[in-house]
BADREN-457241 format. One record per residue (C-alpha): x, y, z; residue in three letters. Coordinates in steps of 0.1 Angstrom, whole numbers, padded with zeros to 4 digits. Each point is the difference from the previous one (the first is absolute). Last residue first. Example, Ala and Ser with C-alpha at 12.3 -4.5 7.8 and 13.67 -1.06 7.14 Angstrom:
BEGIN
+-------+-------+-------+-----+
:  east : north :    up : res :
+-------+-------+-------+-----+
:  0137 : -0011 :  0071 : ser :
: -0014 : -0034 :  0007 : ala :
+-------+-------+-------+-----+
***
This chain:
BEGIN
+-------+-------+-------+-----+
:  east : north :    up : res :
+-------+-------+-------+-----+
:  0843 :  1283 :  0810 : unk :
:  0017 :  0032 :  0011 : unk :
: -0010 :  0032 :  0018 : unk :
:  0024 :  0029 :  0005 : unk :
: -0007 :  0025 :  0028 : unk :
: -0005 :  0038 :  0004 : unk :
: -0018 :  0016 :  0029 : unk :
: -0011 :  0035 :  0004 : unk :
: -0015 :  0010 :  0034 : unk :
: -0019 :  0033 :  0001 : unk :
:  0001 :  0017 :  0033 : unk :
: -0028 :  0001 :  0025 : unk :
: -0017 :  0031 :  0015 : unk :
: -0015 :  0006 : -0034 : unk :
: -0008 :  0027 : -0025 : unk :
:  0035 :  0017 : -0001 : unk :
:  0017 : -0032 : -0010 : unk :
:  0035 : -0010 :  0010 : unk :
:  0020 : -0026 : -0020 : unk :
:  0013 : -0034 :  0010 : unk :
:  0025 : -0024 : -0016 : unk :
:  0001 : -0038 : -0001 : unk :
:  0023 : -0025 : -0017 : unk :
:  0002 : -0034 : -0018 : unk :
:  0025 : -0019 : -0021 : unk :
:  0016 : -0023 :  0025 : unk :
: -0028 : -0024 :  0010 : unk :
: -0014 : -0002 : -0035 : unk :
: -0037 : -0009 :  0005 : unk :
: -0018 : -0033 : -0002 : unk :
:  0012 : -0017 :  0031 : unk :
:  0008 :  0031 :  0020 : unk :
: -0036 :  0010 :  0007 : unk :
: -0006 :  0038 : -0004 : unk :
: -0008 :  0025 :  0027 : unk :
: -0008 :  0037 : -0004 : unk :
: -0002 :  0018 :  0033 : unk :
: -0016 :  0030 :  0017 : unk :
:  0005 :  0004 :  0037 : unk :
:  0035 :  0014 :  0004 : unk :
:  0000 :  0026 :  0027 : unk :
:  0016 :  0034 :  0003 : unk :
: -0031 :  0017 : -0015 : unk :
: -0017 : -0026 : -0021 : unk :
:  0021 : -0018 : -0027 : unk :
:  0033 :  0001 :  0019 : unk :
:  0028 : -0017 : -0018 : unk :
:  0014 : -0029 :  0021 : unk :
:  0016 : -0017 : -0030 : unk :
:  0036 :  0010 :  0007 : unk :
:  0028 : -0024 : -0010 : unk :
:  0023 : -0001 :  0029 : unk :
: -0005 : -0037 :  0009 : unk :
: -0007 : -0021 : -0031 : unk :
: -0035 : -0014 : -0002 : unk :
:  0001 : -0002 : -0038 : unk :
: -0014 :  0035 : -0006 : unk :
: -0032 :  0008 :  0018 : unk :
: -0019 :  0030 : -0013 : unk :
: -0020 : -0022 : -0024 : unk :
: -0009 : -0022 :  0030 : unk :
:  0007 : -0037 : -0004 : unk :
: -0025 : -0028 :  0004 : unk :
: -0003 : -0037 :  0007 : unk :
: -0003 : -0002 :  0037 : unk :
:  0019 : -0011 :  0031 : unk :
:  0020 :  0031 :  0009 : unk :
:  0035 : -0002 :  0012 : unk :
:  0004 :  0026 :  0009 : unk :
:  0011 :  0032 :  0017 : unk :
:  0032 :  0004 : -0021 : unk :
: -0014 :  0022 : -0027 : unk :
:  0015 :  0033 :  0009 : unk :
: -0006 :  0037 : -0005 : unk :
: -0023 :  0004 :  0030 : unk :
: -0022 : -0028 : -0013 : unk :
: -0007 : -0037 :  0002 : unk :
: -0004 : -0031 : -0021 : unk :
:  0023 : -0028 : -0010 : unk :
: -0006 : -0033 : -0018 : unk :
: -0034 : -0001 : -0017 : unk :
: -0024 :  0025 :  0016 : unk :
: -0037 : -0005 :  0004 : unk :
: -0002 : -0017 :  0034 : unk :
:  0023 :  0027 :  0014 : unk :
: -0026 :  0028 : -0007 : unk :
: -0011 :  0001 :  0036 : unk :
:  0035 :  0012 :  0008 : unk :
:  0021 : -0019 :  0026 : unk :
:  0008 :  0022 :  0030 : unk :
:  0037 :  0007 :  0002 : unk :
: -0008 :  0037 :  0007 : unk :
:  0021 :  0018 : -0026 : unk :
:  0002 : -0027 : -0026 : unk :
: -0038 : -0006 :  0002 : unk :
: -0008 :  0037 : -0002 : unk :
:  0004 :  0003 : -0037 : unk :
: -0029 : -0023 : -0009 : unk :
: -0025 :  0027 :  0008 : unk :
: -0033 : -0017 : -0006 : unk :
: -0031 :  0018 : -0013 : unk :
:  0000 : -0025 : -0029 : unk :
: -0008 :  0025 : -0027 : unk :
:  0002 : -0021 : -0030 : unk :
:  0017 : -0016 : -0031 : unk :
:  0001 : -0037 : -0004 : unk :
:  0017 : -0017 : -0029 : unk :
: -0004 : -0037 : -0006 : unk :
:  0014 : -0025 : -0025 : unk :
: -0013 : -0036 : -0004 : unk :
:  0019 : -0032 :  0005 : unk :
: -0028 : -0020 :  0016 : unk :
:  0016 :  0008 :  0034 : unk :
: -0007 :  0037 : -0008 : unk :
: -0037 : -0006 : -0005 : unk :
: -0002 : -0021 :  0031 : unk :
:  0018 :  0027 :  0019 : unk :
: -0022 :  0029 : -0011 : unk :
: -0029 : -0003 :  0025 : unk :
:  0023 : -0012 :  0028 : unk :
:  0025 :  0028 : -0003 : unk :
: -0026 :  0028 : -0002 : unk :
: -0020 : -0017 :  0028 : unk :
:  0031 : -0001 :  0022 : unk :
:  0004 :  0038 : -0004 : unk :
: -0036 :  0005 :  0010 : unk :
:  0003 : -0023 :  0030 : unk :
:  0030 :  0019 :  0012 : unk :
: -0020 :  0031 :  0005 : unk :
:  0016 :  0030 : -0017 : unk :
:  0000 :  0028 :  0026 : unk :
: -0024 :  0019 : -0022 : unk :
: -0020 : -0025 : -0020 : unk :
:  0013 : -0013 : -0033 : unk :
: -0005 :  0013 : -0035 : unk :
:  0006 : -0023 : -0030 : unk :
:  0006 :  0000 : -0037 : unk :
:  0009 : -0032 : -0018 : unk :
:  0015 : -0009 : -0034 : unk :
:  0002 : -0037 : -0009 : unk :
:  0025 : -0008 : -0027 : unk :
:  0002 : -0012 : -0036 : unk :
:  0030 :  0008 : -0022 : unk :
:  0011 :  0030 : -0021 : unk :
: -0031 :  0017 :  0014 : unk :
: -0027 : -0024 :  0008 : unk :
: -0024 :  0007 :  0029 : unk :
: -0019 : -0020 :  0025 : unk :
: -0018 :  0024 :  0023 : unk :
:  0000 :  0006 :  0037 : unk :
: -0019 :  0018 :  0027 : unk :
:  0012 :  0000 :  0036 : unk :
: -0024 :  0013 :  0026 : unk :
: -0006 :  0020 :  0032 : unk :
: -0036 :  0012 :  0002 : unk :
: -0010 :  0034 :  0014 : unk :
: -0029 : -0001 :  0024 : unk :
:  0012 :  0026 :  0025 : unk :
:  0010 : -0028 :  0025 : unk :
:  0022 : -0015 : -0028 : unk :
: -0011 : -0031 : -0020 : unk :
:  0019 : -0032 : -0007 : unk :
:  0024 : -0017 : -0024 : unk :
: -0022 : -0001 : -0031 : unk :
:  0017 : -0019 : -0029 : unk :
: -0007 :  0010 : -0036 : unk :
:  0009 : -0021 : -0031 : unk :
: -0004 :  0013 : -0035 : unk :
:  0009 : -0021 : -0030 : unk :
:  0011 :  0009 : -0035 : unk :
:  0014 :  0034 :  0009 : unk :
:  0004 :  0024 : -0030 : unk :
:  0035 :  0011 : -0009 : unk :
:  0014 :  0035 :  0003 : unk :
: -0009 : -0002 :  0036 : unk :
: -0022 :  0015 :  0027 : unk :
: -0004 : -0010 :  0037 : unk :
: -0026 :  0011 :  0025 : unk :
: -0008 :  0006 :  0037 : unk :
: -0030 :  0018 :  0015 : unk :
: -0024 :  0030 : -0001 : unk :
: -0035 :  0002 : -0014 : unk :
: -0018 :  0033 :  0010 : unk :
: -0010 :  0012 : -0034 : unk :
:  0005 :  0028 : -0026 : unk :
:  0026 :  0021 :  0019 : unk :
:  0018 : -0026 :  0022 : unk :
: -0005 :  0021 :  0031 : unk :
: -0038 : -0003 : -0004 : unk :
: -0005 :  0010 :  0036 : unk :
:  0007 : -0034 :  0015 : unk :
:  0023 : -0028 : -0013 : unk :
: -0017 : -0033 : -0005 : unk :
:  0026 : -0027 :  0006 : unk :
:  0019 : -0030 : -0014 : unk :
: -0009 :  0001 : -0037 : unk :
:  0021 : -0021 : -0023 : unk :
:  0013 :  0015 : -0032 : unk :
:  0015 : -0022 : -0027 : unk :
:  0022 :  0007 : -0030 : unk :
:  0002 :  0010 : -0037 : unk :
:  0024 :  0021 : -0021 : unk :
: -0005 :  0003 : -0037 : unk :
: -0003 :  0038 :  0000 : unk :
:  0013 :  0015 :  0033 : unk :
: -0022 :  0032 :  0005 : unk :
: -0032 : -0020 :  0004 : unk :
:  0019 : -0023 :  0024 : unk :
:  0008 :  0030 :  0022 : unk :
: -0036 :  0012 : -0001 : unk :
: -0013 : -0034 :  0011 : unk :
:  0024 : -0002 :  0029 : unk :
: -0007 :  0036 :  0011 : unk :
: -0038 : -0007 : -0001 : unk :
:  0006 : -0033 :  0019 : unk :
:  0017 :  0020 :  0027 : unk :
:  0034 : -0011 :  0011 : unk :
:  0011 : -0008 :  0035 : unk :
:  0024 : -0026 : -0014 : unk :
:  0016 : -0004 : -0034 : unk :
:  0021 : -0025 : -0019 : unk :
:  0016 :  0009 : -0033 : unk :
:  0010 : -0020 : -0031 : unk :
:  0023 :  0002 : -0031 : unk :
:  0019 :  0032 :  0005 : unk :
:  0023 :  0005 : -0029 : unk :
:  0015 :  0034 :  0009 : unk :
: -0006 :  0017 :  0033 : unk :
: -0017 :  0034 : -0006 : unk :
: -0031 : -0015 : -0015 : unk :
: -0013 : -0021 :  0029 : unk :
:  0008 :  0027 :  0026 : unk :
: -0016 :  0027 : -0022 : unk :
: -0031 : -0021 : -0004 : unk :
: -0003 : -0003 :  0038 : unk :
:  0005 :  0037 :  0003 : unk :
: -0028 :  0008 : -0025 : unk :
: -0023 : -0023 :  0019 : unk :
:  0008 :  0017 :  0032 : unk :
: -0009 :  0034 : -0015 : unk :
: -0033 : -0014 : -0013 : unk :
: -0006 : -0015 :  0035 : unk :
:  0002 :  0034 :  0018 : unk :
:  0031 :  0006 :  0020 : unk :
: -0002 : -0003 :  0038 : unk :
:  0022 : -0029 :  0008 : unk :
:  0020 :  0017 :  0028 : unk :
: -0033 :  0006 :  0018 : unk :
: -0011 :  0033 :  0014 : unk :
: -0036 : -0005 : -0012 : unk :
: -0005 : -0032 : -0021 : unk :
: -0013 :  0011 : -0034 : unk :
:  0022 : -0026 : -0019 : unk :
:  0007 : -0034 :  0016 : unk :
:  0018 : -0020 : -0026 : unk :
:  0031 : -0008 :  0021 : unk :
:  0018 : -0013 : -0031 : unk :
:  0016 : -0030 :  0016 : unk :
:  0023 : -0007 : -0029 : unk :
:  0020 : -0030 : -0012 : unk :
:  0014 :  0004 : -0035 : unk :
:  0012 : -0030 : -0019 : unk :
:  0025 : -0003 : -0028 : unk :
:  0004 : -0035 : -0015 : unk :
:  0030 : -0010 : -0021 : unk :
: -0003 : -0033 : -0020 : unk :
:  0032 :  0009 : -0019 : unk :
:  0028 :  0020 :  0016 : unk :
:  0022 :  0021 : -0023 : unk :
: -0009 :  0033 :  0016 : unk :
:  0010 : -0013 :  0034 : unk :
: -0013 :  0022 :  0029 : unk :
:  0022 :  0004 :  0030 : unk :
: -0002 : -0021 :  0031 : unk :
: -0012 :  0023 :  0027 : unk :
:  0011 :  0026 :  0026 : unk :
: -0031 :  0019 :  0008 : unk :
: -0009 :  0035 : -0011 : unk :
: -0023 :  0023 :  0021 : unk :
:  0028 :  0018 :  0018 : unk :
:  0015 :  0011 : -0034 : unk :
: -0032 :  0020 : -0007 : unk :
: -0027 :  0000 : -0027 : unk :
:  0012 : -0033 : -0017 : unk :
:  0002 :  0000 : -0038 : unk :
:  0037 :  0010 :  0002 : unk :
:  0008 : -0033 :  0018 : unk :
: -0014 : -0021 : -0029 : unk :
:  0019 :  0020 : -0026 : unk :
:  0033 : -0004 :  0020 : unk :
: -0006 : -0038 :  0003 : unk :
: -0007 : -0002 : -0037 : unk :
:  0032 :  0019 : -0010 : unk :
:  0020 : -0023 :  0023 : unk :
: -0016 : -0031 : -0016 : unk :
:  0008 :  0012 : -0035 : unk :
:  0036 :  0007 :  0010 : unk :
:  0003 : -0034 :  0015 : unk :
: -0013 : -0017 : -0031 : unk :
:  0024 :  0020 : -0022 : unk :
:  0029 : -0011 :  0023 : unk :
:  0018 :  0025 :  0022 : unk :
+-------+-------+-------+-----+
***
């Protein structure tokens, strides 16, 4: 075995031991310690709803803050994170414990009963080791309960410039919201820019292979999309790959569940500015959320 192969094998083993249970680990392109321009993104719907009686997300917000920090610290070299269902107080506290990190919080709802500890502001956010130079927020619509569905983005430079976005779509994933993501970022991509989108899409892309019904995420995928341990449901007609999706080759599993048995959390990156072979995704369970933490690694280039 070559020296490089031995290093890769050791890294794969180390990544796997970080996961709580074997069932929560997805097949993925292994990490490459020699890669330059490497970006590590965490996507996490933190279910920041403390003080809800008989709810799976019942921990107080300081406990949730500590768990978020643990998820950021336990996986080495994290460069950015996207969050949904996060209290502004949690977001602020996380940044206070990550010197040099900055980000953007966008309020989507007033949660009742001071569940956020010091305020009632709840929404989506992103944080990064590099400060965003431009902030762009797109509002997709409003739920009957008053919660807004949005995508908030920032232009960030880590190794190279890219636009980082965090989004939370409506349950059942209306097609119009997916189309808005594509349309709002396509001009930026066409200009030669790089884009990463982490979010809770509320869409189970796995079922497309099982039912033969095209997924609502098809407009985002370049080449193949799908689930059920295969990628042969495509072709898509977009510009993105999923960090769990390896090369669209049948048999490579990327249908890792991120909520119960469903996959609804994603990290997308546009293929033009990212290495299309050196990427991968893994998940880890979290005791404070009904979602799993999705970890994505990609390599950006000029």
